[in-house]
C-alpha positions in Angstrom: 25.6 220.5 138.8 22.3 219.7 136.8 21.1 216.7 134.6 20.3 218.4 131.3 18.1 216.3 128.4 18.5 217.5 125.0 16.0 216.4 122.1 17.1 217.1 118.7 15.6 215.8 115.3 18.8 217.5 113.4 21.7 215.1 112.4 24.6 216.0 114.8 26.8 214.3 112.1 26.0 217.3 109.1 28.3 219.8 110.9 28.1 222.0 107.7 24.2 222.9 108.6 23.8 226.2 110.5 21.3 224.6 112.9 23.5 221.5 113.4 26.5 224.3 114.3 24.2 226.3 116.9 23.4 222.9 118.3 26.8 222.0 118.8 28.1 225.1 120.7 25.1 225.0 122.8 25.9 221.4 124.3 29.6 222.3 124.4 28.8 225.5 126.6 26.5 223.9 128.8 28.0 220.7 129.5 30.9 222.5 131.2 29.4 222.7 134.5 26.5 220.1 133.8 25.7 216.7 133.1 24.1 216.2 129.1 22.5 213.6 127.2 21.6 214.1 123.8 18.8 212.4 121.9 18.7 212.8 118.1 16.8 211.7 114.5 20.0 210.2 112.6 19.6 210.0 108.8 22.6 207.5 108.2 24.3 205.0 109.5 27.6 206.7 110.5 29.0 207.0 113.7 28.5 209.4 116.1 30.9 212.4 115.9 32.6 212.9 119.1 31.4 215.6 121.3 33.4 216.5 124.8 31.9 216.6 127.9 28.6 215.2 126.8 27.6 212.1 128.5 25.8 210.1 126.7 24.3 210.3 122.9 21.5 208.1 121.5 20.1 207.9 117.9 17.4 206.9 116.6 16.4 206.3 112.0 13.1 206.4 110.7 12.8 204.7 107.5 10.6 206.2 104.6 7.5 203.8 104.8 7.0 205.3 108.7 7.2 208.6 107.7 4.9 208.3 104.8 2.4 206.7 107.8 3.1 209.8 110.3 2.8 212.1 107.5 -1.1 211.0 106.9 -1.5 210.9 110.4 -0.3 214.6 111.4 -2.4 215.5 108.0 -6.0 214.1 108.9 -5.1 215.7 112.8 -4.4 219.1 111.1 -1.0 219.0 111.9 2.1 220.6 110.2 3.6 217.7 107.6 6.6 218.1 109.2 5.8 217.1 112.9 4.9 213.8 111.3 7.9 212.9 109.1 10.4 214.1 112.0 8.6 211.5 114.5 9.9 208.5 115.6 7.9 205.9 118.0 11.0 204.2 119.3 12.4 207.6 119.8 9.2 209.0 121.9 9.2 205.3 124.2 12.6 205.9 125.1 12.4 209.7 126.3 9.4 208.7 128.2 11.3 206.6 130.2 14.1 208.3 130.9 12.8 211.8 131.1 12.3 211.8 134.6 15.6 211.4 135.3 16.2 215.1 134.6 16.2 218.9 136.0 15.8 220.0 132.3 15.1 219.6 128.7 15.9 221.2 126.0 13.7 220.8 122.7 15.8 222.0 119.8 13.0 223.5 117.5 9.5 223.2 117.4 9.3 219.8 115.8 10.8 218.2 118.7 8.1 219.8 121.3 6.4 216.6 120.3 8.2 214.2 122.3 7.7 215.8 125.9 4.3 216.5 127.4 3.1 219.2 130.3 3.5 216.1 133.4 7.4 217.1 133.2 8.0 218.9 136.4 11.6 219.8 135.4 11.9 223.3 133.4 11.6 223.0 129.7 13.2 225.3 127.1 12.6 225.8 123.6 15.5 226.4 121.3 13.3 227.4 118.6 16.2 229.1 117.0 13.7 231.1 114.8 9.8 231.4 113.8 9.4 228.4 111.2 5.8 229.4 110.4 7.1 233.1 109.6 9.7 231.2 107.3 7.3 229.3 105.4 5.3 232.5 105.2 7.8 234.3 103.6 8.7 231.6 101.2 5.2 231.8 100.1 4.8 235.3 99.1 8.2 235.1 97.1 7.2 232.0 95.1 5.6 232.8 91.8 1.6 231.5 91.7 2.5 229.3 88.7 4.5 227.4 91.4 2.3 224.4 93.3 4.9 224.6 95.9 3.8 227.8 96.6 0.5 226.5 97.9 1.8 224.1 100.1 4.1 226.6 101.9 1.2 228.6 102.5 -0.7 225.6 104.2 2.3 224.1 106.6 2.7 228.0 107.1 -0.8 228.2 108.7 -0.8 224.8 110.3 2.8 225.5 111.7 1.5 228.7 113.4 -1.4 227.2 115.0 1.0 224.2 116.6 3.6 226.8 117.5 0.9 228.6 119.5 0.1 225.5 121.0 3.1 224.1 121.8 5.0 227.1 123.0 3.0 226.6 126.3 4.4 223.7 127.3 7.9 225.6 127.9 8.9 228.0 130.1 11.2 229.6 128.1 11.6 230.3 123.9 14.8 230.9 122.5 15.3 233.1 119.2 18.1 233.9 117.9 17.2 237.1 116.6 14.8 240.6 117.4 13.6 240.2 114.0 11.4 237.5 115.2 9.6 238.9 118.3 7.4 241.1 116.8 5.6 237.5 115.2 6.3 235.6 118.7 4.3 238.7 120.3 1.2 237.8 117.7 1.6 234.5 118.6 1.4 235.4 122.8 4.4 234.0 124.1 6.2 237.3 124.5 7.3 236.8 128.0 8.9 233.5 127.3 11.1 234.9 125.1 15.1 235.1 125.4 17.0 236.3 122.2 20.5 234.5 122.1 22.6 235.5 119.3 23.8 233.3 116.3 27.8 232.5 117.2 30.6 230.6 115.1 34.3 230.1 115.7 36.3 232.1 113.5 38.8 229.6 111.6 42.0 230.2 109.7 42.4 232.4 106.9 42.0 230.9 103.6 41.8 233.5 101.5 44.3 235.1 99.2 44.1 237.6 96.6 45.8 237.0 93.3 44.8 238.3 89.8 44.0 234.5 89.1 41.1 233.8 91.8 38.4 233.0 89.5 35.6 231.1 91.5 32.3 232.1 93.3 31.3 230.3 96.3 28.1 228.9 97.7 27.7 227.3 101.3 24.2 225.6 101.7 21.8 222.7 102.0 20.6 222.8 98.2 17.7 220.9 99.0 16.4 223.5 101.3 14.0 226.0 98.5 15.2 228.9 99.5 18.9 228.1 98.9 18.2 225.8 95.6 16.5 228.8 93.8 19.3 231.3 94.7 21.8 228.6 92.9 19.2 228.1 90.3 19.3 232.1 89.6 23.1 232.5 89.8 23.5 229.8 87.4 21.2 230.7 85.0 21.0 233.9 85.1 24.2 235.7 87.0 26.9 233.5 85.8 26.3 233.9 82.3 27.0 237.8 82.9 29.7 237.1 84.7 31.3 235.3 82.1 30.8 237.9 79.6 33.1 240.0 81.3 35.5 237.1 82.8 35.0 233.4 80.7 37.2 231.6 83.1 34.8 232.6 86.5 33.2 229.2 87.8 30.5 229.1 90.3 31.3 226.4 92.9 28.4 225.0 95.5 29.1 223.0 98.6 26.4 220.9 100.2 23.6 218.4 99.9 21.5 218.4 96.7 19.6 216.2 94.9 20.7 214.2 91.9 18.3 216.0 89.9 19.5 219.4 90.8 22.7 218.4 90.2 22.2 216.6 87.0 20.6 220.5 85.5 23.0 222.8 87.3 25.8 220.3 86.3 25.1 221.2 82.3 27.3 224.7 82.6 30.9 223.8 82.2 31.5 226.7 84.5 29.7 225.1 87.6 31.5 222.5 90.2 29.0 220.9 92.8 30.5 219.2 95.9 28.6 216.9 97.9 31.4 215.9 100.4 31.1 218.6 103.3 34.5 217.8 104.3 35.7 219.4 101.2 39.7 219.7 100.6 41.8 222.9 101.2 42.3 223.0 97.8 38.6 223.9 96.8 39.4 227.7 98.3 42.1 228.4 96.2 41.2 231.2 93.9 38.4 232.5 95.7 37.2 235.9 94.6 34.2 235.9 96.9 31.2 233.8 99.0 27.6 234.9 97.7 24.6 235.4 99.8 22.3 235.6 96.9 19.3 234.1 99.0 16.0 236.4 98.8 14.1 235.1 101.0 15.2 236.1 104.6 15.6 232.7 106.6 18.5 231.5 107.5 20.6 234.2 105.7 22.7 235.6 108.9 24.0 232.1 109.6 25.3 231.6 106.2 27.2 235.3 105.7 28.6 234.4 109.6 29.9 231.0 108.1 31.4 232.6 105.3 33.1 235.7 107.3 34.5 232.8 109.5 36.1 231.4 106.7 38.1 234.9 105.9 36.6 235.2 102.4 34.9 238.5 101.1 30.9 238.0 100.7 28.4 239.8 99.2 24.4 239.9 100.2 21.7 240.7 99.1 20.3 244.3 100.4 17.7 243.3 102.2 19.6 241.5 105.0 20.9 244.2 107.2 23.0 243.7 110.5 25.1 246.5 112.1 27.6 244.2 113.7 28.4 243.4 110.4 27.7 246.1 107.6 31.2 246.8 107.2 32.3 243.3 106.6 29.9 243.1 103.5 29.4 244.7 99.8 25.4 244.4 99.3 23.7 244.0 95.8 20.1 245.3 95.0 20.0 243.7 92.0 21.6 241.1 89.5 23.6 243.7 87.7 24.8 245.3 90.9 25.4 241.7 92.4 27.7 241.3 88.9 29.5 244.7 89.3 30.0 243.4 93.1 31.9 240.3 92.1 34.2 242.0 89.6 34.9 244.5 91.9 36.2 241.7 94.3 38.1 240.0 92.1 40.0 243.3 90.4 40.5 245.4 94.0 43.0 243.8 96.2 42.5 246.7 99.2 38.6 246.3 99.1 38.7 242.2 99.4 41.4 242.6 102.1 39.6 245.1 104.1 36.3 242.9 104.2 37.9 239.8 105.2 39.9 241.5 108.3 36.6 243.9 108.9 34.7 239.7 108.9 37.2 238.4 111.6 36.6 241.2 113.9 33.0 241.5 113.9 33.0 237.2 114.4 35.8 237.8 117.4 34.2 240.5 118.8 29.9 239.8 118.6 29.7 236.2 117.5 31.8 234.0 119.9 30.5 231.1 120.9 31.7 231.3 124.3 30.5 234.8 125.1 27.0 234.4 123.7 25.9 230.6 124.4 27.1 231.6 127.9 23.6 232.9 128.6 22.3 229.4 128.4 23.4 228.8 131.7 21.3 231.9 133.1 18.3 229.4 132.0 19.1 226.4 133.3 
């Protein structure tokens, strides 16, 4: 039995998020035979959710003023903005006092590497999940040249790549969730440290039922995350208009964290409904046609799709996303007109819809069971 400290800047109370779900599954698995403590940054004052077998949970908060100061310091130090944004001096002091009590430290995402240094003699694992510098660069490529945010992503991706290259040297292992990022990881010279541990998700109770009255298209995600925001705006101002030409009552349902401005703009369409409460009522899922993953930037798409499949809802995804384990569980589209056709086919075709639901559940059970997937962590400890 080992003593393990997990450091995260992800608020564990936001359980709808993909990175939170992965972290909670990891904690659940490794805490079965080890003593595990968690230290993390909290966004709000809510009580911590209960996590089985976890010994201690310690949380810290930072206010907006200190975030600005920390961002300024990181910029003049030629470091990524998010390193300053997710820094807490109190959390750093707390970790420094406690860290030598542990055999292993797991840093969740690259931005937490700033909380430990090479002087720690125990095992150090970076749960990188994916390579964020690569994700930012893909976002930069996707955005229009007239969009000023494009150049923020370019600069941040460059600074992140430098930071990643430097920080991974601290760690014994670097964990990624997909082979897709391995090539980029090789370019940053940490090939020998890489361990691939797939995403995983629990299969939920079947909530989908085909009826001729189904009229909802569902999107779940953090709408403050730019790829998700772009996907929702695209659907509302382009795709939904085409769908409503064929079926006037089809609605677009958005579930996730969203800014007041974006909510205000999207809600101008009477066929758009937005739910910010993550623990939504089961009634929301009544009359669902399908879920969509129309995110054209690769980042985070697999997590979103697995979440859809675990709910047992037919799903449609942009063609660039391909995964042999779930190919038979999805419909793919190449352009907006094709997306409209796929959604209509799921509204009208009961056999097709129910086949996708069945295949999705089988894929989740066979390839993405958390107990099977995250058991690999025990070998790293």
